[in-house]
C-alpha positions in Angstrom: 37.4 41.6 30.9 36.8 40.0 27.4 37.9 41.5 24.1 35.4 43.0 22.3 34.4 41.2 19.2 35.0 43.4 16.0 32.3 44.7 14.5 33.9 44.9 10.4 35.7 41.7 9.5 38.0 43.7 7.7 38.8 46.2 10.1 38.6 49.9 9.9 41.0 52.4 8.7 42.3 52.8 11.9 43.1 49.1 12.3 46.2 47.2 11.1 46.0 46.1 7.2 45.5 42.5 6.6 48.3 40.6 4.9 47.8 38.4 1.7 48.1 34.6 2.6 49.5 34.2 -0.9 52.5 36.7 -1.6 54.1 37.8 1.9 54.3 40.9 3.3 51.6 42.3 0.6 48.9 44.1 2.0 45.1 43.4 0.8 44.1 46.6 -0.5 42.2 45.3 -3.6 39.0 43.8 -4.1 37.6 41.9 -7.0 34.4 42.5 -8.3 34.1 39.4 -10.1 35.2 37.0 -7.6 33.9 39.1 -4.5 37.2 38.8 -3.1 39.7 41.1 -1.1 43.2 40.8 -2.7 46.8 42.1 -2.8 47.9 43.9 -6.0 50.0 40.6 -7.2 47.0 38.8 -7.0 45.6 41.2 -9.0 48.0 41.3 -11.8 48.2 37.5 -11.7 45.1 35.6 -10.7 42.7 38.3 -11.5 44.4 39.8 -14.1 41.4 39.8 -16.6 38.6 40.4 -13.8 36.8 43.7 -12.6 39.3 44.8 -10.0 39.7 48.3 -7.9 41.5 49.5 -4.8 39.6 49.0 -1.7 39.4 52.6 -1.0 38.0 53.5 -4.5 35.5 50.8 -4.0 34.4 52.2 -0.4 34.5 55.6 -2.1 32.1 54.8 -4.8 29.4 52.8 -2.3 29.6 55.6 0.1 28.1 57.8 -2.8 25.3 55.8 -3.3 24.8 54.8 0.2 22.2 56.9 0.6 20.3 56.2 -2.3 20.8 52.3 -2.0 19.7 52.5 1.7 16.1 54.8 0.9 15.5 51.9 -2.0 16.0 49.2 0.3 13.7 50.8 2.9 11.0 52.2 0.3 10.8 49.0 -1.9 12.7 45.9 -0.8 11.4 46.1 3.1 8.1 46.6 1.8 8.4 43.4 -0.5 9.7 41.4 2.2 6.7 42.5 4.5 4.6 41.7 1.7 5.9 38.1 1.4 5.7 37.7 5.2 2.3 38.5 5.3 1.8 36.7 2.2 3.2 33.5 4.3 1.1 33.9 7.5 -1.9 33.9 5.2 -1.2 30.9 3.5 -0.2 29.5 7.1 -3.6 30.7 8.2 -5.0 29.0 4.9 -3.6 26.0 5.3 -4.5 25.5 8.7 -8.2 25.9 7.9 -8.0 23.5 5.2 -6.3 21.2 7.3 -8.7 21.7 10.2 -11.9 21.1 7.5 -10.4 18.0 6.5 -10.1 16.7 9.9 -13.8 17.8 10.4 -14.8 15.7 7.6 -12.9 13.1 8.8 -14.2 13.1 12.8 -18.0 13.6 10.7 -17.4 10.4 8.8 -15.9 8.4 11.8 -18.6 9.5 14.1 -20.8 8.0 11.1 -19.2 4.9 11.1 -19.3 4.5 14.9 -23.1 5.8 14.7 -23.6 2.8 12.1 -21.7 0.3 14.1 -23.5 1.3 17.3 -27.1 0.7 15.2 -25.4 -2.8 14.4 -24.4 -3.4 17.8 -27.7 -2.6 19.3 -29.5 -4.8 16.6 -27.1 -7.5 17.9 -27.8 -6.9 21.6 -31.6 -6.7 20.9 -31.4 -10.4 19.3 -29.5 -11.5 22.5 -31.7 -9.6 25.1 -35.1 -11.0 23.0 -33.8 -14.5 23.2 -33.1 -14.5 26.6 -36.5 -12.7 27.5 -38.1 -15.6 25.4 -36.2 -18.3 27.1 -36.6 -16.9 30.7 -40.4 -16.7 30.0 -40.6 -20.4 29.3 -38.6 -20.7 32.2 -40.7 -18.6 34.4 -43.8 -21.0 33.6 -42.0 -24.0 34.2 -40.9 -22.5 37.7 -44.4 -21.8 38.4 -45.4 -25.6 37.5 -42.8 -26.4 39.7 -43.6 -24.2 42.7 -47.2 -25.1 42.2 -46.3 -28.8 42.1 -43.9 -28.5 45.5 -47.0 -27.1 47.3 -49.3 -29.8 46.2 -46.7 -32.5 47.7 -46.1 -30.8 50.6 -49.7 -30.4 51.1 -50.4 -34.6 50.6 -47.7 -34.8 52.9 -49.3 -33.0 55.6 -52.8 -34.5 55.2 -51.2 -37.7 55.5 -49.4 -37.0 58.8 -52.2 -35.3 60.1 -55.0 -37.7 59.2 -53.2 -40.6 58.1 -54.7 -42.5 61.2 -58.1 -41.6 60.8 -58.4 -42.3 56.6 -60.3 -45.2 55.8 -57.8 -47.4 53.6 -59.6 -46.1 50.4 -58.7 -42.6 51.1 -55.3 -43.6 52.1 -54.3 -45.4 49.2 -56.0 -42.9 47.0 -54.1 -40.3 48.5 -50.6 -42.0 48.4 -51.2 -42.8 44.8 -52.0 -38.9 43.9 -49.0 -38.3 45.9 -46.7 -40.7 44.0 -48.1 -39.5 40.7 -47.6 -36.1 41.3 -43.7 -36.9 42.1 -43.1 -39.0 39.2 -44.7 -36.4 36.8 -41.6 -34.4 35.4 -41.4 -31.2 34.0 -38.8 -31.5 31.0 -37.7 -28.0 29.9 -33.7 -28.4 29.8 -33.8 -28.5 26.0 -36.0 -25.8 25.3 -34.9 -23.3 28.1 -31.1 -23.1 27.5 -30.0 -19.9 26.2 -28.1 -20.9 23.0 -27.8 -17.6 21.1 -24.2 -16.7 20.7 -21.9 -13.8 19.2 -19.3 -15.1 16.7 -16.8 -12.7 16.4 -16.2 -11.4 12.6 -12.7 -10.9 11.3 -11.3 -7.4 11.7 -9.7 -7.1 8.4 -7.6 -3.7 8.7 -8.1 -3.2 4.6 -11.7 -3.3 5.0 -11.7 -1.2 7.7 -9.3 1.4 5.8 -11.8 1.1 2.8 -14.7 2.3 5.4 -12.9 5.1 6.7 -11.8 6.4 3.2 -8.5 7.9 1.7 -5.9 10.4 3.0 -3.3 11.6 0.6 -1.1 14.4 -0.6 -2.4 15.5 -3.9 1.0 17.1 -4.5 2.5 13.4 -4.2 0.0 11.5 -6.1 -1.9 13.1 -9.1 -3.1 12.2 -12.5 -1.5 13.2 -15.3 -2.9 11.3 -18.6 -5.5 9.3 -19.2 -7.0 7.8 -22.6 -8.7 4.8 -24.1 -6.7 2.2 -25.7 -9.1 -0.6 -26.8 -12.3 -2.1 -24.9 -10.5 -5.3 -23.9 -8.8 -6.2 -20.2 -5.0 -4.6 -20.6 -3.2 -7.7 -19.6 0.4 -6.3 -19.7 1.5 -2.9 -19.1 5.4 -2.1 -18.9 6.9 1.5 -19.2 9.8 2.1 -21.1 10.5 5.5 -19.8 8.1 7.9 -18.3 6.5 8.8 -21.8 6.4 5.3 -23.5 5.3 1.7 -22.8 4.6 -1.6 -24.1 0.9 -2.8 -23.8 -1.0 -5.9 -24.5 -4.8 -6.9 -24.1 -6.1 -10.4 -23.3 -7.3 -11.1 -27.1 -4.3 -9.8 -29.3 -1.4 -11.7 -30.2 1.0 -8.6 -30.5 2.6 -6.0 -28.2 2.1 -2.5 -28.8 4.4 0.6 -28.1 2.3 3.5 -27.3 3.2 6.9 -25.7 1.0 8.8 -22.9 -1.3 9.9 -25.1 -2.3 6.4 -26.5 -0.9 6.6 -30.1 0.9 3.6 -31.4 4.3 3.6 -32.3 5.6 -0.1 -32.8 3.8 -3.2 -33.0 5.5 -6.6 -32.0 4.0 -10.0 -33.5 4.5 -12.0 -30.1 2.1 -13.6 -27.5 3.5 -13.0 -24.3 2.2 -13.5 -20.8 4.7 -10.8 -19.4 7.0 -7.9 -20.7 10.8 -7.0 -18.8 12.6 -3.7 -19.7 16.0 -4.0 -18.2 17.9 -0.8 -17.4 19.7 -0.5 -20.6 16.4 -0.8 -22.4 16.3 -4.4 -23.4 12.9 -5.8 -23.9 12.3 -9.4 -22.3 9.1 -11.2 -22.9 7.7 -14.8 -21.9 6.7 -16.2 -24.9 3.7 -18.8 -24.3 3.5 -20.3 -27.8 7.1 -21.3 -27.8 7.6 -21.8 -24.1 10.5 -19.5 -23.9 11.9 -15.9 -23.2 12.5 -13.9 -26.1 14.0 -10.6 -26.7 12.2 -7.8 -28.7 14.8 -5.6 -30.9 14.1 -1.6 -31.2 13.2 -2.5 -35.0 10.5 -4.8 -34.1 12.0 -8.5 -34.3 11.4 -11.1 -32.0 14.3 -13.6 -31.0 14.2 -16.3 -28.6 16.5 -16.0 -26.0 16.2 -19.7 -24.0 13.6 -22.2 -23.9 11.4 -22.9 -20.6 10.0 -25.9 -22.0 8.1 -28.1 -20.4 7.0 -25.3 -18.3 5.3 -22.5 -19.4 6.8 -18.6 -18.4 4.4 -16.3 -16.8 6.1 -13.2 -15.3 9.2 -11.8 -15.8 11.3 -8.9 -14.0 14.8 -7.7 -13.9 16.7 -8.3 -10.9 19.5 -6.2 -9.2 22.1 -8.4 -10.4 21.2 -7.9 -14.1 19.5 -11.4 -14.5 15.7 -12.1 -14.6 13.0 -13.7 -12.3 10.8 -15.9 -14.1 7.6 -17.5 -12.9 6.8 -21.0 -14.3 4.0 -23.4 -14.0 3.2 -26.8 -15.3 0.2 -26.7 -17.9 -2.6 -28.8 -16.4 -6.2 -29.1 -16.5 -6.7 -27.4 -12.9 -3.6 -25.3 -12.2 -4.5 -24.3 -9.0 -4.4 -28.0 -7.5 -0.8 -29.1 -8.2 0.3 -32.5 -7.8 3.8 -33.8 -7.0 4.5 -33.9 -10.5 3.8 -30.3 -11.1 6.4 -27.5 -10.9 5.1 -24.0 -9.8 8.2 -21.8 -9.2 10.1 -18.7 -9.5 13.5 -19.4 -11.1 16.5 -16.7 -11.1 18.4 -17.2 -14.2 20.9 -14.9 -16.0 19.9 -13.3 -19.6 21.4 -16.4 -21.2 18.8 -18.8 -19.2 21.7 -20.4 -16.9 19.7 -21.0 -13.6 21.0 -19.4 -10.4 18.4 -20.2 -8.2 15.2 -21.8 -7.9 12.1 -20.8 -5.3 9.4 -23.5 -5.2 9.6 -25.1 -1.4 9.6 -23.4 2.1 12.6 -24.2 4.2 11.2 -28.0 5.3 11.6 -28.7 1.3 8.2 -30.1 1.4 5.5 -27.0 1.8 5.1 -25.2 -1.6 5.6 -21.8 -1.6 3.0 -20.9 -4.3 -0.5 -22.3 -5.7 -0.1 -20.7 -9.2 3.1 -17.8 -9.0 1.7 -15.0 -11.8 3.3 -11.8 -11.8 7.0 -11.0 -10.0 9.2 -8.0 -8.9 12.2 -7.6 -7.0 12.3 -4.7 -4.7 15.2 -2.1 -4.0 15.6 -4.2 -1.0 16.2 -7.4 -2.8 13.3 -9.2 -1.4 11.2 -11.0 -4.4 7.4 -10.1 -4.9 5.3 -12.9 -6.2 1.4 -12.5 -6.9 0.8 -15.6 -6.1 -3.2 -16.8 -8.0 -4.9 -19.2 -5.5 -8.2 -19.3 -7.4 -9.4 -17.5 -10.6 -11.0 -14.6 -8.2 -8.4 -15.0 -5.4 -4.7 -13.9 -5.1 -1.9 -13.2 -2.4 1.1 -11.1 -2.4 4.3 -13.5 -1.2 7.4 -11.9 -0.2 10.5 -13.6 -0.4 14.1 -13.0 1.1 16.7 -13.0 -2.1 18.0 -16.2 -0.3 14.4 -17.5 -0.6 12.8 -17.6 3.3 9.2 -16.8 3.3 9.0 -13.2 5.0 5.5 -12.7 5.0 2.0 -13.0 2.6 -0.5 -10.1 1.8 -3.1 -10.2 3.3 -2.7 -12.1 6.3 -6.3 -13.5 6.9 -7.3 -16.4 4.8 -9.3 -14.9 1.4 -10.1 -18.8 0.2 -13.6 -18.0 -0.2 -13.6 -14.0 -1.1 -13.2 -12.2 -4.0 -9.6 -10.3 -3.6 -7.7 -10.6 -6.6 -4.4 -9.0 -6.7 -3.8 -8.5 -10.3 -0.1 -6.5 -10.5 2.7 -5.5 -8.4 5.4 -2.6 -8.1 7.8 -1.2 -6.0 8.9 2.3 -5.5 12.6 3.5 -4.8 11.7 3.4 -0.9 11.2 -0.3 -1.2 7.3 0.1 -0.5 5.3 -2.4 -2.4 2.1 -1.2 -4.5 -0.4 -3.5 -5.4 -3.5 -3.2 -7.6 -6.6 -5.4 -6.6 -8.9 -5.7 -9.3 -12.6 -6.6 -7.8 -12.4 -3.7 -5.1 -10.8 -1.7 -7.7 -8.3 -0.2 -5.7 -4.6 0.3 -5.4 -2.7 -0.5 -2.0 0.5 0.9 -0.9 2.3 -1.7 1.7 5.3 -1.4 3.7 8.7 -3.3 2.7 7.5 -6.2 5.0 4.0 -6.2 3.5 1.9 -4.6 6.2 -1.2 -2.5 4.8 -0.2 1.2 5.0 -3.0 3.0 2.9 -4.9 3.2 -0.3 -3.3 4.8 -2.9 -6.3 4.7 -5.3 -9.9 3.8 -5.0 -13.1 3.4 -7.1 -13.3 6.7 -7.4 -10.1 7.3 -9.2 -9.7 4.0 -11.0 -12.0 1.0 -11.9 -11.0 -2.8 -12.1 -7.3 -2.4 -12.3 -5.5 -5.2 -14.1 -2.0 -4.2 -14.7 1.0 -1.5 -13.8 4.1 -0.5 -14.3 6.1 2.2 -12.0 8.9 4.2 -13.8 10.8 6.7 -11.8 7.7 9.2 -10.7 5.4 7.8 -13.4 3.0 5.0 -12.3 0.9 3.3 -15.2 -2.3 1.9 -14.4 -4.7 -0.2 -17.0 -8.1 -1.6 -16.2 -10.5 -4.4 -17.6 -12.1 -2.3 -20.0 -8.9 -0.9 -22.1 -8.8 2.2 -20.2 -5.4 3.8 -19.2 -4.2 6.5 -16.5 -1.0 7.7 -16.2 -0.1 9.4 -12.7 2.7 11.1 -11.0 3.9 9.6 -7.9 6.3 10.8 -5.4 6.7 8.7 -2.5 
């Protein structure tokens, strides 16, 4: 028979006394109210001498006196409060379910509208094909009737010649033969006009476009606007957060970099014409100095000092690497930078903070195919991958993802966008290695997987217009647009 499990961990007064583990043969007969521990009398005088301790029997007596009152309070107030919270939780669950069902209904209605629209387009295409078929077959029917009539006349002539050939006069015979010959030689040319040449050419199924049509689904708790301000009336070319409350900013017109807070108030100004800014983990600020073709450092006092030269190459983008170095995008200045020749160098260079070259990313593994047309912005993901905004023209760019060793991993978007207006303007990565890119022409911010696959839209034109620069610092995402407007969002991966 199984032993009955003890109902009271410390036993009852009728059971044997528990002994202290620390002091041999000393029974546990005290309780420390501060530590909520059961102890022996030696423990009370040593480790708990300054604490509030009493004998277990005294503590039990005190609790027994107030037990009835305490139980009444628990039943009358505490249990009722718990019941109320249980009811509120149930109501919240019902409310959440209704909200979710409403959102699902909205999604379904929108989906049905899309399907209905696609169905209209499909029917329009079907009508074009069927109208073409009807037109072509109408012509073929006419030709067919002509051929059948021709066949009938030929057979009539043959029958006539067979039945009456011996009794025909020479003139009638010759005439009938001529008519038959002429009838047979008359051809009906219909092939060129009668072939069904209408075709349906498949359109490109671009997931990002379909996602845009479907709309955006997001958790408002994970992504919400915190601040917004008008900084200037020019395109925000550079935006680099120093911390969650302060950032460095520059527009296309000024030859200065400003340090501002989340309200847009200027705190500092640096007199240097730069193309990109990098704030390191220890708050050192490096910039790509266009005028001097160098990498410079900005001091907290506002001074600018050159660190190393990139001449003859023009430094564009810059970021810190996980090993404490820098990644710099470099281009050779020429009249048409989007058509580099064999003499031009368009690359990403991995260097130390003093300029010593560690690695260069310029060609694919065949050592002949260029990785970039014009490398622009660059960042390193937490998984060590290198993400580069590659400009293909003034109106078109793509995201090139390389392994740290230099292998080409993927390109976003996958489809050829040579003739389209699709301008990725900046790239950042979150703590989960997700990639965030801003797309200017379609006023959107895309969330990509670490491998560069589209996941969803973070922002669309309802939240941001023509985003031109971004910066992510912890859970704060700064976004600037082409009209000098800056928005600050709370971002939770």
